[in-house]
N, C-alpha and C positions, 0 to 999 in steps of 0.2 A: 949761842946757847937758848937763849928765850924767843928768837928767830924762826928755829927750828921749831921748837916746841909749839908754835902761833901755827904754821904751814901743814904740820901734820897733827891741827885739831877740823883744821879746813877739805883736807881732803880726805879725813874719815867717815863724814856724810858720805862721800862717794862711790867705796867699798860697803855700803852698806847697801847704798839701792843698788849699784851691781850682783849685792849676792840673792835682791829680793828676787822671784817669780814674780810674773806678770802672763797671767792666764784671759789672753788672748784667743777671740772663739773665732777659729778656721774654719772658712765650709769645707765640710768633703767634696773635695774634686774626680770627678774620673773621663777619663778616657776612652770614647768607644771608638776600633776602625773597621770601618766597614770597608767594600770592595770599588767602589768608587767615590766617598769621600769619609771623613773624619769628625765625630763630635765630643764634645769639650763642653759638656753638665756638671749643676753644681747641685747636690741629695742632699735629704735629709741627717740627720744623727741617728740610728735606730727608726724608733716605729712610732711617728705620730699618733699622737692621742683624734683622734678626726670624724669628725659624722659622716661616713659614705652615703651617698646617691646614687641610687639607680639610674639618674635622671644623667648622668658626666658619667666621661672617658680618664682615664686615671693616668697618668704617665707614670713607669717606675722603673726601678736598674736592681737586674737579678744578675747572675752568671756572665758577668761581661756584653752586656744586651739590658736595650734598651725596649721595656714592654707598653702595651696601648690595652687598657681593657675596664668596659662602662661597666658599672656601679662595687668596683673593686680590686684589691690591688697586694701579694704579695712580694713584700722587699721595701727598697730602701722607694722613695719617693721624688722626682725628679723639686728642688725645691731655690730659687733661684735663676743666675742666667744662666742659656743654651744658645750658644753659639755652633756651627754644624757646617764644614767649610767641601769644597770642590777639593780633588788632590791638586790643582795646580793652586793650592790656595787662596782660593775668591773667598769669597763666603756666599752659603745657598741657602742661609735660612736662621734669624734670629729673631730672641723674644725671651718672655721669663713667664718662668714656670710659679705659682706658689701652690708647696702642697699635690704635685703633682696633675697641678690644673692651669691653661693657657691664664695668663690675663694680660692686656695692655695692651701696642702697637707691637705687627707683629709681621718681617719682612722679609719678605725672600729675591733672589738673584737668579739671573739667569747663568748659562755656565759661560760666557762672555763679561760678566760683569755689568749687563744692563738686569734694570730691575725688574724683577715679574711681578711680583702678588703688596699691595698692601692691607692687610687685617686688621678690626680690632675682637676684642678675644673680653669677660668681663665672667670670670666665674665657672671659667670650659666652657661657655656659649657665643660665638656668633656675635658681635651687638654692634652696629655702630657701620660708619661707612667704608667702603673698600675701595678698589684699585686694581686695573689690573691690564698688565702693559705684556707687546710681544718682542720680540728678540731685536730687535729696533729702538726699544722705548720708546712706543707709541703708543697710546691708552686706547685701550680692544673694549673698555667694560668699566662699567662705575653706577657706585644704586649705596642700598644701604640694610643690614640685616638687622633680624631682633629677634633674640634667640632663639638661633642657629633659625633663621625662615626669611626667605625675602621681606621686606617689609617698601609698602612708596615704590618711587620711578628706578626702573633698571636702564640704563641706557648704554646698549652698545652700537661699536663704529665698523661700520664693512669697513673694506682694505679701500674701494669708491668713494668714503668721503658719505656716505649718509649716516643717517644714525636714525637705529631704532629704540622705541622707546617702550616699554615692559609697565603693566600697573602691574604690581601687588599688592596684598593686603593679609597680613596670616600666612603666608606664602602660596599662599588663593593666586593665579594669576589671575585679572579683569580682562576680560573679551567683553569688548564695542559694537555692541548691534546697527547693525549696519541697516542701511539704509535703502528699502528696494526702489530704486533711482526711473527703471523702470514704469509700474504703475503710477511713482510720483507725477515723472512723468506723461499721463494720457490723461492724470486728472485735470494738470495744469491746461491740457490744449482744451482737456473736453471744455472746462471754465471756457477758456478763449473761444474757440466754439458756439457758446453759448449766447455768447459776448457780440458778436455777432450780429448771430440768424436773429436774434429777439430784437426788433424793433420796437420802444416803450413806448406807453401810449400818454396821452393827452392829460392832465390832472382832471381836465373835465370831463370826458370821457372815460375814466375811468368812475370819477365822480357817480358818474349817470347810473354808469353799470352796477355799481352797488346798490344803487336808489332803489331799482330795476327792483321789482318783486313778481318771484318766478311766476311764470305762464301758470292756468289751472288748466287741465283739460275743460272742450266745453261752453268754457264763460269767456267773452266778449273782452278782453281792456279798450281800457280808451283809444291806450296808441292803435292796439288789434285797427280800431273803428275807422281810426283818422289811416289809417295807412288804407284802410278796403276806400273808403270815398277817393283818397286820392287816383288809386288806380283805377274806379270809375269815372271819375273826370281827364285822365288820360283816356279812356277808352272813348268816353264819348267824345274829345276830341278830333279820336283820331276815325269814327265816323261821321256821316257827313248828316245833318237832320231831316227827318223830313218836312218843317216849314220850308228848311235854304231848298230842296228841292221841287217842290212845288211852283215856286217860284222862279226859281229858273227855271220849267216848264211854260208857262203862263209870259214869262216874254220871248222865248223860241214862237208861240201859238201868236202874241202880237203882230213877229213882228212876222208873217203870214198873212198876204189881205187875202179875201177871198171875193172873186166880180159876183155879184151878185146880175147876172142876165135879164134884163126884159124882154118882155110876155111878147111876140110876135104877132102881131093882129093882120088878119086876111086885108090886102088888098083892096079897097071901093076901088069903081072907076072915076069917083073924085081923084082919092090919093093914087094915080098910078102914074109913075116915078117914067119921064121926058125919055 
């Protein structure tokens, strides 16, 4: 008897615990069927007290449909896990909502199951790195967002394997200033041509040229006088002097001998020649 009482005493708390109600918070889940995909999402209970901003889009549920409006909503906001599936049960898109705005990492997939896009969201704005892939799983784009705008380098991968790089600053594309190559080449060619044609003067000559004063019209400088004397000497050397010509004439005259004829006296009888 005592044993039965003891066992009943031990079992009684279990019955009491089973009768208590536990208020566990189970989020409201919805299922929305579209023509080519199905959405499973979580929504808020009632209308939460939040400040609505005109800068952001809000996702909300009403009349078995998911709406998207900027700066306001009428219904139950999406809040929690969001999963979108193709009709073949492959994932189409997956991410998280926080009071109607996207947050955290969001991924999307192609119909064949290959990864399509990876984006980072912050309070309803694209913010951070993003990646884009084709249906074969090959990377086609890579870059960064800042407050829904491209910021920094954006890489675009072509099918040929070439990479195009674009630079952005707060959504504005920076364009590189292309240099005029033809004009640059002409300048180089002219410089090269001048170096070939110009002959550098000796340092002594350049110093003399610098030291020489500028000629004044009507005034003979010592250098001009020297040049005139040098010219006169050259002319005198080229022309024979008068004294030398006289000497030559005298010599010629001396060579010519003039014979003096004796006076012929008439012969007398005594001087007659036989």
